[in-house]
HTML snippet that shows the backbone in 3Dmol.js (N, CA, C, O; Angstrom):
<script src="https://3Dmol.org/build/3Dmol-min.js"></script>
<div id="view" style="width:600px;height:400px;position:relative"></div>
<script>
const pdb = `
ATOM      1  N   MET A   1     110.253  10.231  35.681  1.00  0.00           N
ATOM      2  CA  MET A   1     110.726  10.914  36.705  1.00  0.00           C
ATOM      3  C   MET A   1     110.516  10.248  38.034  1.00  0.00           C
ATOM      4  O   MET A   1     109.406   9.762  38.251  1.00  0.00           O
ATOM      5  N   THR A   2     111.517  10.163  39.008  1.00  0.00           N
ATOM      6  CA  THR A   2     111.329   9.513  40.125  1.00  0.00           C
ATOM      7  C   THR A   2     110.499  10.484  41.176  1.00  0.00           C
ATOM      8  O   THR A   2     110.422  11.703  41.018  1.00  0.00           O
ATOM      9  N   LYS A   3     109.998   9.894  42.075  1.00  0.00           N
ATOM     10  CA  LYS A   3     109.195  10.720  43.093  1.00  0.00           C
ATOM     11  C   LYS A   3     110.168  11.786  43.664  1.00  0.00           C
ATOM     12  O   LYS A   3     109.798  12.952  43.801  1.00  0.00           O
ATOM     13  N   GLU A   4     111.496  11.346  44.016  1.00  0.00           N
ATOM     14  CA  GLU A   4     112.222  12.293  44.606  1.00  0.00           C
ATOM     15  C   GLU A   4     112.681  13.450  43.650  1.00  0.00           C
ATOM     16  O   GLU A   4     112.692  14.631  43.998  1.00  0.00           O
ATOM     17  N   SER A   5     113.031  13.031  42.501  1.00  0.00           N
ATOM     18  CA  SER A   5     113.367  14.076  41.546  1.00  0.00           C
ATOM     19  C   SER A   5     112.066  15.040  41.080  1.00  0.00           C
ATOM     20  O   SER A   5     112.252  16.214  40.760  1.00  0.00           O
ATOM     21  N   GLN A   6     110.862  14.483  41.076  1.00  0.00           N
ATOM     22  CA  GLN A   6     109.613  15.187  40.933  1.00  0.00           C
ATOM     23  C   GLN A   6     109.470  16.227  42.236  1.00  0.00           C
ATOM     24  O   GLN A   6     109.148  17.401  42.053  1.00  0.00           O
ATOM     25  N   ASP A   7     109.702  15.765  43.383  1.00  0.00           N
ATOM     26  CA  ASP A   7     109.488  16.536  44.589  1.00  0.00           C
ATOM     27  C   ASP A   7     110.662  17.748  44.537  1.00  0.00           C
ATOM     28  O   ASP A   7     110.355  18.869  44.942  1.00  0.00           O
ATOM     29  N   LYS A   8     111.775  17.527  44.115  1.00  0.00           N
ATOM     30  CA  LYS A   8     112.820  18.449  43.823  1.00  0.00           C
ATOM     31  C   LYS A   8     112.366  19.576  42.840  1.00  0.00           C
ATOM     32  O   LYS A   8     112.372  20.780  43.095  1.00  0.00           O
ATOM     33  N   LYS A   9     111.977  18.992  41.687  1.00  0.00           N
ATOM     34  CA  LYS A   9     111.438  20.018  40.675  1.00  0.00           C
ATOM     35  C   LYS A   9     110.312  20.921  41.110  1.00  0.00           C
ATOM     36  O   LYS A   9     110.243  22.081  40.704  1.00  0.00           O
ATOM     37  N   LEU A  10     109.415  20.386  41.946  1.00  0.00           N
ATOM     38  CA  LEU A  10     108.234  21.102  42.426  1.00  0.00           C
ATOM     39  C   LEU A  10     108.912  22.277  43.301  1.00  0.00           C
ATOM     40  O   LEU A  10     108.562  23.451  43.179  1.00  0.00           O
ATOM     41  N   GLY A  11     109.878  21.864  44.162  1.00  0.00           N
ATOM     42  CA  GLY A  11     110.454  22.896  45.030  1.00  0.00           C
ATOM     43  C   GLY A  11     111.093  23.986  44.114  1.00  0.00           C
ATOM     44  O   GLY A  11     110.931  25.174  44.394  1.00  0.00           O
ATOM     45  N   GLN A  12     111.776  23.622  43.082  1.00  0.00           N
ATOM     46  CA  GLN A  12     112.419  24.586  42.276  1.00  0.00           C
ATOM     47  C   GLN A  12     111.357  25.404  41.590  1.00  0.00           C
ATOM     48  O   GLN A  12     111.585  26.596  41.387  1.00  0.00           O
ATOM     49  N   ILE A  13     110.278  24.894  41.236  1.00  0.00           N
ATOM     50  CA  ILE A  13     109.136  25.696  40.569  1.00  0.00           C
ATOM     51  C   ILE A  13     108.560  26.751  41.509  1.00  0.00           C
ATOM     52  O   ILE A  13     108.312  27.902  41.150  1.00  0.00           O
ATOM     53  N   ILE A  14     108.358  26.256  42.789  1.00  0.00           N
ATOM     54  CA  ILE A  14     107.893  27.150  43.826  1.00  0.00           C
ATOM     55  C   ILE A  14     108.889  28.388  43.997  1.00  0.00           C
ATOM     56  O   ILE A  14     108.517  29.561  43.998  1.00  0.00           O
ATOM     57  N   ALA A  15     110.151  27.973  44.136  1.00  0.00           N
ATOM     58  CA  ALA A  15     111.195  28.981  44.325  1.00  0.00           C
ATOM     59  C   ALA A  15     111.303  29.966  43.201  1.00  0.00           C
ATOM     60  O   ALA A  15     111.495  31.160  43.429  1.00  0.00           O
ATOM     61  N   LYS A  16     111.179  29.474  41.973  1.00  0.00           N
ATOM     62  CA  LYS A  16     111.301  30.376  40.781  1.00  0.00           C
ATOM     63  C   LYS A  16     110.008  31.229  40.881  1.00  0.00           C
ATOM     64  O   LYS A  16     110.134  32.393  40.499  1.00  0.00           O
ATOM     65  N   ALA A  17     108.838  30.862  41.312  1.00  0.00           N
ATOM     66  CA  ALA A  17     107.740  31.741  41.476  1.00  0.00           C
ATOM     67  C   ALA A  17     107.908  32.861  42.425  1.00  0.00           C
ATOM     68  O   ALA A  17     107.410  33.966  42.214  1.00  0.00           O
ATOM     69  N   TRP A  18     108.567  32.593  43.408  1.00  0.00           N
ATOM     70  CA  TRP A  18     108.941  33.608  44.524  1.00  0.00           C
ATOM     71  C   TRP A  18     109.733  34.665  43.882  1.00  0.00           C
ATOM     72  O   TRP A  18     109.596  35.856  44.162  1.00  0.00           O
ATOM     73  N   GLU A  19     110.627  34.174  42.948  1.00  0.00           N
ATOM     74  CA  GLU A  19     111.671  35.189  42.423  1.00  0.00           C
ATOM     75  C   GLU A  19     111.238  35.943  41.146  1.00  0.00           C
ATOM     76  O   GLU A  19     111.712  37.032  40.824  1.00  0.00           O
ATOM     77  N   ASP A  20     110.371  35.323  40.501  1.00  0.00           N
ATOM     78  CA  ASP A  20     109.990  35.843  39.008  1.00  0.00           C
ATOM     79  C   ASP A  20     108.568  36.111  39.006  1.00  0.00           C
ATOM     80  O   ASP A  20     107.823  35.132  38.974  1.00  0.00           O
ATOM     81  N   ALA A  21     108.052  37.306  39.036  1.00  0.00           N
ATOM     82  CA  ALA A  21     106.603  37.644  39.098  1.00  0.00           C
ATOM     83  C   ALA A  21     105.783  37.286  37.845  1.00  0.00           C
ATOM     84  O   ALA A  21     104.582  37.024  37.918  1.00  0.00           O
ATOM     85  N   VAL A  22     106.453  37.284  36.735  1.00  0.00           N
ATOM     86  CA  VAL A  22     105.847  36.902  35.506  1.00  0.00           C
ATOM     87  C   VAL A  22     105.614  35.346  35.521  1.00  0.00           C
ATOM     88  O   VAL A  22     104.567  34.866  35.086  1.00  0.00           O
ATOM     89  N   TYR A  23     106.591  34.606  36.017  1.00  0.00           N
ATOM     90  CA  TYR A  23     106.456  33.217  36.199  1.00  0.00           C
ATOM     91  C   TYR A  23     105.351  32.724  37.117  1.00  0.00           C
ATOM     92  O   TYR A  23     104.622  31.758  36.888  1.00  0.00           O
ATOM     93  N   LYS A  24     105.321  33.509  38.179  1.00  0.00           N
ATOM     94  CA  LYS A  24     104.409  33.264  39.251  1.00  0.00           C
ATOM     95  C   LYS A  24     102.923  33.510  38.712  1.00  0.00           C
ATOM     96  O   LYS A  24     102.012  32.756  39.058  1.00  0.00           O
ATOM     97  N   GLN A  25     102.727  34.511  37.917  1.00  0.00           N
ATOM     98  CA  GLN A  25     101.298  34.775  37.299  1.00  0.00           C
ATOM     99  C   GLN A  25     101.085  33.700  36.444  1.00  0.00           C
ATOM    100  O   GLN A  25      99.953  33.218  36.471  1.00  0.00           O
ATOM    101  N   ARG A  26     101.966  33.169  35.632  1.00  0.00           N
ATOM    102  CA  ARG A  26     101.616  32.105  34.660  1.00  0.00           C
ATOM    103  C   ARG A  26     101.298  30.772  35.426  1.00  0.00           C
ATOM    104  O   ARG A  26     100.474  29.959  35.009  1.00  0.00           O
ATOM    105  N   LEU A  27     102.056  30.609  36.640  1.00  0.00           N
ATOM    106  CA  LEU A  27     101.750  29.476  37.401  1.00  0.00           C
ATOM    107  C   LEU A  27     100.359  29.539  38.111  1.00  0.00           C
ATOM    108  O   LEU A  27      99.648  28.540  38.229  1.00  0.00           O
ATOM    109  N   LEU A  28      99.978  30.918  38.628  1.00  0.00           N
ATOM    110  CA  LEU A  28      98.691  31.032  39.127  1.00  0.00           C
ATOM    111  C   LEU A  28      97.588  30.852  38.040  1.00  0.00           C
ATOM    112  O   LEU A  28      96.541  30.294  38.370  1.00  0.00           O
ATOM    113  N   LYS A  29      97.744  31.244  36.902  1.00  0.00           N
ATOM    114  CA  LYS A  29      96.904  31.220  35.811  1.00  0.00           C
ATOM    115  C   LYS A  29      96.521  29.636  35.223  1.00  0.00           C
ATOM    116  O   LYS A  29      95.388  29.215  34.990  1.00  0.00           O
ATOM    117  N   ASP A  30      97.658  28.992  35.079  1.00  0.00           N
ATOM    118  CA  ASP A  30      97.565  27.630  34.537  1.00  0.00           C
ATOM    119  C   ASP A  30      98.600  26.726  34.949  1.00  0.00           C
ATOM    120  O   ASP A  30      99.477  26.397  34.151  1.00  0.00           O
ATOM    121  N   ALA A  31      98.569  26.244  36.275  1.00  0.00           N
ATOM    122  CA  ALA A  31      99.643  25.543  37.020  1.00  0.00           C
ATOM    123  C   ALA A  31      99.798  24.268  36.334  1.00  0.00           C
ATOM    124  O   ALA A  31     100.941  23.820  36.247  1.00  0.00           O
ATOM    125  N   THR A  32      98.766  23.571  35.801  1.00  0.00           N
ATOM    126  CA  THR A  32      98.955  22.278  35.090  1.00  0.00           C
ATOM    127  C   THR A  32      99.796  22.475  33.942  1.00  0.00           C
ATOM    128  O   THR A  32     100.722  21.679  33.790  1.00  0.00           O
ATOM    129  N   LYS A  33      99.634  23.397  33.110  1.00  0.00           N
ATOM    130  CA  LYS A  33     100.497  23.653  31.907  1.00  0.00           C
ATOM    131  C   LYS A  33     101.922  23.922  32.270  1.00  0.00           C
ATOM    132  O   LYS A  33     102.875  23.343  31.749  1.00  0.00           O
ATOM    133  N   VAL A  34     102.015  24.925  33.285  1.00  0.00           N
ATOM    134  CA  VAL A  34     103.587  25.191  33.688  1.00  0.00           C
ATOM    135  C   VAL A  34     104.152  23.987  34.213  1.00  0.00           C
ATOM    136  O   VAL A  34     105.320  23.746  33.906  1.00  0.00           O
ATOM    137  N   LEU A  35     103.501  23.143  34.992  1.00  0.00           N
ATOM    138  CA  LEU A  35     104.185  21.939  35.529  1.00  0.00           C
ATOM    139  C   LEU A  35     104.541  21.005  34.381  1.00  0.00           C
ATOM    140  O   LEU A  35     105.628  20.429  34.345  1.00  0.00           O
ATOM    141  N   LYS A  36     103.651  20.872  33.488  1.00  0.00           N
ATOM    142  CA  LYS A  36     104.078  19.971  32.457  1.00  0.00           C
ATOM    143  C   LYS A  36     105.309  20.622  31.602  1.00  0.00           C
ATOM    144  O   LYS A  36     106.294  19.970  31.257  1.00  0.00           O
ATOM    145  N   GLU A  37     105.130  21.828  31.347  1.00  0.00           N
ATOM    146  CA  GLU A  37     106.297  22.355  30.579  1.00  0.00           C
ATOM    147  C   GLU A  37     107.566  22.254  31.356  1.00  0.00           C
ATOM    148  O   GLU A  37     108.615  22.367  30.722  1.00  0.00           O
ATOM    149  N   GLU A  38     107.609  22.065  32.586  1.00  0.00           N
ATOM    150  CA  GLU A  38     108.729  21.973  33.497  1.00  0.00           C
ATOM    151  C   GLU A  38     109.170  20.500  33.635  1.00  0.00           C
ATOM    152  O   GLU A  38     110.123  20.149  34.331  1.00  0.00           O
ATOM    153  N   GLY A  39     108.448  19.729  32.962  1.00  0.00           N
ATOM    154  CA  GLY A  39     108.728  18.300  33.093  1.00  0.00           C
ATOM    155  C   GLY A  39     108.209  17.350  34.148  1.00  0.00           C
ATOM    156  O   GLY A  39     108.594  16.186  34.269  1.00  0.00           O
ATOM    157  N   VAL A  40     107.287  17.956  34.914  1.00  0.00           N
ATOM    158  CA  VAL A  40     106.615  17.332  36.089  1.00  0.00           C
ATOM    159  C   VAL A  40     105.538  16.407  35.404  1.00  0.00           C
ATOM    160  O   VAL A  40     104.906  16.841  34.442  1.00  0.00           O
ATOM    161  N   THR A  41     105.342  15.249  35.848  1.00  0.00           N
ATOM    162  CA  THR A  41     104.368  14.280  35.484  1.00  0.00           C
ATOM    163  C   THR A  41     103.010  14.590  36.088  1.00  0.00           C
ATOM    164  O   THR A  41     102.830  14.376  37.287  1.00  0.00           O
ATOM    165  N   VAL A  42     102.081  15.064  35.349  1.00  0.00           N
ATOM    166  CA  VAL A  42     100.748  15.242  35.767  1.00  0.00           C
ATOM    167  C   VAL A  42      99.697  14.309  35.086  1.00  0.00           C
ATOM    168  O   VAL A  42      99.410  14.351  33.889  1.00  0.00           O
ATOM    169  N   PRO A  43      99.173  13.479  35.991  1.00  0.00           N
ATOM    170  CA  PRO A  43      98.318  12.386  35.385  1.00  0.00           C
ATOM    171  C   PRO A  43      97.147  12.958  34.456  1.00  0.00           C
ATOM    172  O   PRO A  43      96.535  13.979  34.768  1.00  0.00           O
ATOM    173  N   GLU A  44      96.900  12.290  33.389  1.00  0.00           N
ATOM    174  CA  GLU A  44      95.867  12.799  32.444  1.00  0.00           C
ATOM    175  C   GLU A  44      94.616  13.101  33.233  1.00  0.00           C
ATOM    176  O   GLU A  44      94.400  12.383  34.210  1.00  0.00           O
ATOM    177  N   GLY A  45      93.822  14.000  32.964  1.00  0.00           N
ATOM    178  CA  GLY A  45      92.564  14.374  33.595  1.00  0.00           C
ATOM    179  C   GLY A  45      92.684  15.114  34.948  1.00  0.00           C
ATOM    180  O   GLY A  45      91.684  15.517  35.542  1.00  0.00           O
ATOM    181  N   LEU A  46      93.992  15.284  35.432  1.00  0.00           N
ATOM    182  CA  LEU A  46      94.253  15.841  36.735  1.00  0.00           C
ATOM    183  C   LEU A  46      94.528  17.405  36.488  1.00  0.00           C
ATOM    184  O   LEU A  46      95.472  17.725  35.766  1.00  0.00           O
ATOM    185  N   GLU A  47      93.730  18.359  37.066  1.00  0.00           N
ATOM    186  CA  GLU A  47      93.943  19.703  36.982  1.00  0.00           C
ATOM    187  C   GLU A  47      94.532  20.164  38.285  1.00  0.00           C
ATOM    188  O   GLU A  47      93.948  20.001  39.356  1.00  0.00           O
ATOM    189  N   ILE A  48      95.863  20.822  38.149  1.00  0.00           N
ATOM    190  CA  ILE A  48      96.476  21.441  39.253  1.00  0.00           C
ATOM    191  C   ILE A  48      96.186  22.885  39.363  1.00  0.00           C
ATOM    192  O   ILE A  48      96.286  23.591  38.360  1.00  0.00           O
ATOM    193  N   LYS A  49      95.809  23.418  40.591  1.00  0.00           N
ATOM    194  CA  LYS A  49      95.497  24.735  40.896  1.00  0.00           C
ATOM    195  C   LYS A  49      96.450  25.320  41.784  1.00  0.00           C
ATOM    196  O   LYS A  49      96.626  24.800  42.885  1.00  0.00           O
ATOM    197  N   ALA A  50      97.129  26.405  41.420  1.00  0.00           N
ATOM    198  CA  ALA A  50      97.983  27.223  42.309  1.00  0.00           C
ATOM    199  C   ALA A  50      97.193  28.385  42.713  1.00  0.00           C
ATOM    200  O   ALA A  50      96.530  29.021  41.894  1.00  0.00           O
ATOM    201  N   VAL A  51      97.254  28.712  44.104  1.00  0.00           N
ATOM    202  CA  VAL A  51      96.530  29.742  44.711  1.00  0.00           C
ATOM    203  C   VAL A  51      97.347  30.686  45.389  1.00  0.00           C
ATOM    204  O   VAL A  51      98.452  30.244  45.705  1.00  0.00           O
ATOM    205  N   GLU A  52      97.096  31.928  45.716  1.00  0.00           N
ATOM    206  CA  GLU A  52      97.861  32.762  46.549  1.00  0.00           C
ATOM    207  C   GLU A  52      96.962  33.508  47.644  1.00  0.00           C
ATOM    208  O   GLU A  52      95.959  34.178  47.397  1.00  0.00           O
ATOM    209  N   ASN A  53      97.466  33.284  48.775  1.00  0.00           N
ATOM    210  CA  ASN A  53      96.637  34.008  49.844  1.00  0.00           C
ATOM    211  C   ASN A  53      96.836  35.574  49.765  1.00  0.00           C
ATOM    212  O   ASN A  53      97.899  36.088  49.415  1.00  0.00           O
ATOM    213  N   THR A  54      95.802  36.217  50.095  1.00  0.00           N
ATOM    214  CA  THR A  54      95.788  37.794  50.196  1.00  0.00           C
ATOM    215  C   THR A  54      95.572  38.231  51.436  1.00  0.00           C
ATOM    216  O   THR A  54      95.435  37.427  52.358  1.00  0.00           O
ATOM    217  N   GLU A  55      95.509  39.613  51.632  1.00  0.00           N
ATOM    218  CA  GLU A  55      95.010  40.192  52.909  1.00  0.00           C
ATOM    219  C   GLU A  55      93.640  39.747  53.321  1.00  0.00           C
ATOM    220  O   GLU A  55      93.281  39.616  54.491  1.00  0.00           O
ATOM    221  N   LYS A  56      92.878  39.519  52.218  1.00  0.00           N
ATOM    222  CA  LYS A  56      91.442  39.219  52.584  1.00  0.00           C
ATOM    223  C   LYS A  56      91.015  37.811  52.406  1.00  0.00           C
ATOM    224  O   LYS A  56      89.953  37.449  52.913  1.00  0.00           O
ATOM    225  N   VAL A  57      91.798  36.934  51.686  1.00  0.00           N
ATOM    226  CA  VAL A  57      91.470  35.607  51.431  1.00  0.00           C
ATOM    227  C   VAL A  57      92.640  34.688  51.792  1.00  0.00           C
ATOM    228  O   VAL A  57      93.764  34.810  51.303  1.00  0.00           O
ATOM    229  N   SER A  58      92.302  33.796  52.649  1.00  0.00           N
ATOM    230  CA  SER A  58      93.270  32.705  52.880  1.00  0.00           C
ATOM    231  C   SER A  58      92.674  31.357  52.600  1.00  0.00           C
ATOM    232  O   SER A  58      91.523  31.064  52.922  1.00  0.00           O
ATOM    233  N   TYR A  59      93.544  30.510  51.958  1.00  0.00           N
ATOM    234  CA  TYR A  59      93.147  29.199  51.677  1.00  0.00           C
ATOM    235  C   TYR A  59      93.604  28.097  52.602  1.00  0.00           C
ATOM    236  O   TYR A  59      94.759  27.949  53.000  1.00  0.00           O
ATOM    237  N   MET A  60      92.446  27.258  52.929  1.00  0.00           N
ATOM    238  CA  MET A  60      92.941  26.093  53.771  1.00  0.00           C
ATOM    239  C   MET A  60      92.954  24.908  52.838  1.00  0.00           C
ATOM    240  O   MET A  60      91.999  24.670  52.099  1.00  0.00           O
ATOM    241  N   VAL A  61      94.023  24.181  52.876  1.00  0.00           N
ATOM    242  CA  VAL A  61      94.180  23.112  52.003  1.00  0.00           C
ATOM    243  C   VAL A  61      94.457  21.771  52.680  1.00  0.00           C
ATOM    244  O   VAL A  61      95.246  21.639  53.616  1.00  0.00           O
ATOM    245  N   ASP A  62      93.675  20.695  52.078  1.00  0.00           N
ATOM    246  CA  ASP A  62      93.951  19.258  52.671  1.00  0.00           C
ATOM    247  C   ASP A  62      95.242  18.919  52.227  1.00  0.00           C
ATOM    248  O   ASP A  62      95.372  18.691  51.024  1.00  0.00           O
ATOM    249  N   ARG A  63      96.373  18.830  53.079  1.00  0.00           N
ATOM    250  CA  ARG A  63      97.495  18.388  52.790  1.00  0.00           C
ATOM    251  C   ARG A  63      97.999  17.092  53.181  1.00  0.00           C
ATOM    252  O   ARG A  63      99.175  16.839  53.438  1.00  0.00           O
ATOM    253  N   ARG A  64      96.951  16.229  53.208  1.00  0.00           N
ATOM    254  CA  ARG A  64      97.378  14.654  53.638  1.00  0.00           C
ATOM    255  C   ARG A  64      98.397  14.188  52.616  1.00  0.00           C
ATOM    256  O   ARG A  64      99.342  13.484  52.973  1.00  0.00           O
ATOM    257  N   ASP A  65      98.245  14.530  51.458  1.00  0.00           N
ATOM    258  CA  ASP A  65      99.253  13.855  50.436  1.00  0.00           C
ATOM    259  C   ASP A  65     100.215  14.969  49.935  1.00  0.00           C
ATOM    260  O   ASP A  65     100.679  14.905  48.797  1.00  0.00           O
ATOM    261  N   ALA A  66     100.490  15.904  50.710  1.00  0.00           N
ATOM    262  CA  ALA A  66     101.321  17.082  50.149  1.00  0.00           C
ATOM    263  C   ALA A  66     102.794  16.604  49.968  1.00  0.00           C
ATOM    264  O   ALA A  66     103.299  15.715  50.653  1.00  0.00           O
ATOM    265  N   VAL A  67     103.457  17.315  48.933  1.00  0.00           N
ATOM    266  CA  VAL A  67     104.727  16.988  48.633  1.00  0.00           C
ATOM    267  C   VAL A  67     105.749  17.688  49.605  1.00  0.00           C
ATOM    268  O   VAL A  67     105.667  18.889  49.864  1.00  0.00           O
ATOM    269  N   PRO A  68     106.597  16.961  50.063  1.00  0.00           N
ATOM    270  CA  PRO A  68     107.601  17.563  51.053  1.00  0.00           C
ATOM    271  C   PRO A  68     108.694  18.189  50.175  1.00  0.00           C
ATOM    272  O   PRO A  68     109.593  17.474  49.730  1.00  0.00           O
ATOM    273  N   VAL A  69     108.642  19.525  49.909  1.00  0.00           N
ATOM    274  CA  VAL A  69     109.536  20.195  49.074  1.00  0.00           C
ATOM    275  C   VAL A  69     110.510  21.070  49.837  1.00  0.00           C
ATOM    276  O   VAL A  69     111.488  21.477  49.209  1.00  0.00           O
ATOM    277  N   ALA A  70     110.382  21.390  51.025  1.00  0.00           N
ATOM    278  CA  ALA A  70     111.042  22.335  51.864  1.00  0.00           C
ATOM    279  C   ALA A  70     112.571  22.072  51.781  1.00  0.00           C
ATOM    280  O   ALA A  70     113.350  23.019  51.673  1.00  0.00           O
ATOM    281  N   ARG A  71     113.000  20.779  51.831  1.00  0.00           N
ATOM    282  CA  ARG A  71     114.452  20.550  51.739  1.00  0.00           C
ATOM    283  C   ARG A  71     115.071  20.848  50.454  1.00  0.00           C
ATOM    284  O   ARG A  71     116.301  20.847  50.398  1.00  0.00           O
ATOM    285  N   HIS A  72     114.402  21.094  49.449  1.00  0.00           N
ATOM    286  CA  HIS A  72     114.897  21.354  48.067  1.00  0.00           C
ATOM    287  C   HIS A  72     114.969  22.841  47.748  1.00  0.00           C
ATOM    288  O   HIS A  72     115.494  23.243  46.710  1.00  0.00           O
ATOM    289  N   LEU A  73     114.434  23.643  48.651  1.00  0.00           N
ATOM    290  CA  LEU A  73     114.329  25.196  48.263  1.00  0.00           C
ATOM    291  C   LEU A  73     115.560  25.867  48.829  1.00  0.00           C
ATOM    292  O   LEU A  73     116.004  25.594  49.945  1.00  0.00           O
ATOM    293  N   PRO A  74     116.054  26.695  48.068  1.00  0.00           N
ATOM    294  CA  PRO A  74     117.156  27.606  48.372  1.00  0.00           C
ATOM    295  C   PRO A  74     117.032  28.262  49.772  1.00  0.00           C
ATOM    296  O   PRO A  74     115.964  28.793  50.075  1.00  0.00           O
ATOM    297  N   GLY A  75     118.044  28.250  50.616  1.00  0.00           N
ATOM    298  CA  GLY A  75     118.012  28.829  51.934  1.00  0.00           C
ATOM    299  C   GLY A  75     117.111  28.106  52.874  1.00  0.00           C
ATOM    300  O   GLY A  75     116.763  28.621  53.937  1.00  0.00           O
ATOM    301  N   GLY A  76     116.733  26.931  52.503  1.00  0.00           N
ATOM    302  CA  GLY A  76     115.919  26.019  53.429  1.00  0.00           C
ATOM    303  C   GLY A  76     114.426  26.534  53.450  1.00  0.00           C
ATOM    304  O   GLY A  76     113.660  26.034  54.274  1.00  0.00           O
ATOM    305  N   ARG A  77     113.966  27.530  52.568  1.00  0.00           N
ATOM    306  CA  ARG A  77     112.756  28.002  52.547  1.00  0.00           C
ATOM    307  C   ARG A  77     111.700  26.797  52.176  1.00  0.00           C
ATOM    308  O   ARG A  77     111.906  25.996  51.264  1.00  0.00           O
ATOM    309  N   GLY A  78     110.711  26.792  52.896  1.00  0.00           N
ATOM    310  CA  GLY A  78     109.652  25.631  52.446  1.00  0.00           C
ATOM    311  C   GLY A  78     108.251  26.066  52.243  1.00  0.00           C
ATOM    312  O   GLY A  78     108.025  27.272  52.348  1.00  0.00           O
ATOM    313  N   ILE A  79     107.331  25.303  51.981  1.00  0.00           N
ATOM    314  CA  ILE A  79     105.953  25.674  52.004  1.00  0.00           C
ATOM    315  C   ILE A  79     105.128  25.121  53.193  1.00  0.00           C
ATOM    316  O   ILE A  79     103.941  25.407  53.353  1.00  0.00           O
ATOM    317  N   GLY A  80     105.756  24.399  53.925  1.00  0.00           N
ATOM    318  CA  GLY A  80     105.004  23.627  55.072  1.00  0.00           C
ATOM    319  C   GLY A  80     104.423  24.631  55.971  1.00  0.00           C
ATOM    320  O   GLY A  80     103.319  25.060  55.635  1.00  0.00           O
ATOM    321  N   PRO A  81     104.956  25.095  57.064  1.00  0.00           N
ATOM    322  CA  PRO A  81     104.377  25.973  58.052  1.00  0.00           C
ATOM    323  C   PRO A  81     104.048  27.283  57.418  1.00  0.00           C
ATOM    324  O   PRO A  81     103.034  27.873  57.791  1.00  0.00           O
ATOM    325  N   GLU A  82     104.867  27.827  56.428  1.00  0.00           N
ATOM    326  CA  GLU A  82     104.541  29.012  55.837  1.00  0.00           C
ATOM    327  C   GLU A  82     103.169  29.022  55.292  1.00  0.00           C
ATOM    328  O   GLU A  82     102.441  29.994  55.494  1.00  0.00           O
ATOM    329  N   ALA A  83     102.749  27.943  54.575  1.00  0.00           N
ATOM    330  CA  ALA A  83     101.537  27.904  53.793  1.00  0.00           C
ATOM    331  C   ALA A  83     100.459  28.115  54.800  1.00  0.00           C
ATOM    332  O   ALA A  83      99.468  28.753  54.443  1.00  0.00           O
ATOM    333  N   ALA A  84     100.541  27.606  56.146  1.00  0.00           N
ATOM    334  CA  ALA A  84      99.594  27.691  57.101  1.00  0.00           C
ATOM    335  C   ALA A  84      99.416  29.127  57.663  1.00  0.00           C
ATOM    336  O   ALA A  84      98.397  29.461  58.269  1.00  0.00           O
ATOM    337  N   THR A  85     100.464  29.958  57.428  1.00  0.00           N
ATOM    338  CA  THR A  85     100.548  31.375  57.862  1.00  0.00           C
ATOM    339  C   THR A  85     100.168  32.305  56.792  1.00  0.00           C
ATOM    340  O   THR A  85     100.195  33.520  56.992  1.00  0.00           O
ATOM    341  N   GLY A  86      99.785  31.755  55.570  1.00  0.00           N
ATOM    342  CA  GLY A  86      99.388  32.667  54.521  1.00  0.00           C
ATOM    343  C   GLY A  86     100.624  33.116  53.622  1.00  0.00           C
ATOM    344  O   GLY A  86     100.543  34.114  52.905  1.00  0.00           O
ATOM    345  N   LYS A  87     101.695  32.386  53.690  1.00  0.00           N
ATOM    346  CA  LYS A  87     102.922  32.696  52.909  1.00  0.00           C
ATOM    347  C   LYS A  87     103.467  31.638  52.039  1.00  0.00           C
ATOM    348  O   LYS A  87     104.656  31.346  51.917  1.00  0.00           O
ATOM    349  N   GLY A  88     102.248  30.988  51.326  1.00  0.00           N
ATOM    350  CA  GLY A  88     102.565  29.799  50.488  1.00  0.00           C
ATOM    351  C   GLY A  88     103.447  30.190  49.290  1.00  0.00           C
ATOM    352  O   GLY A  88     104.675  30.100  49.316  1.00  0.00           O
ATOM    353  N   ILE A  89     102.688  30.661  48.170  1.00  0.00           N
ATOM    354  CA  ILE A  89     103.466  31.263  47.057  1.00  0.00           C
ATOM    355  C   ILE A  89     103.472  32.716  47.291  1.00  0.00           C
ATOM    356  O   ILE A  89     102.424  33.348  47.422  1.00  0.00           O
ATOM    357  N   ARG A  90     104.672  33.269  47.345  1.00  0.00           N
ATOM    358  CA  ARG A  90     104.733  34.750  47.482  1.00  0.00           C
ATOM    359  C   ARG A  90     104.725  35.571  46.201  1.00  0.00           C
ATOM    360  O   ARG A  90     104.773  36.800  46.255  1.00  0.00           O
TER     361      ARG A  90
END
`;
const viewer = $3Dmol.createViewer("view");
viewer.addModel(pdb, "pdb");
viewer.setStyle({}, {cartoon: {color: "spectrum"}});
viewer.zoomTo();
viewer.render();
</script>
């Protein structure tokens, strides 16, 4: 899978999590497994964690190597600035 197609797939996964509460819970519980099921290349030994901000907990993430997925999401929604405001995975 090319980097561009993987970036697109990640955007689709995030969009699906916004629309499907059951899928979102699966992603939050075991992101590595869900990503692999969706065909995303996850290097052996790397664990991926999906987290969700709440009213009382907000996550600060080192995004130096973040994947630019905003351009691939329906309606132009992205995870860039929204993630900083607590609206990463809804």
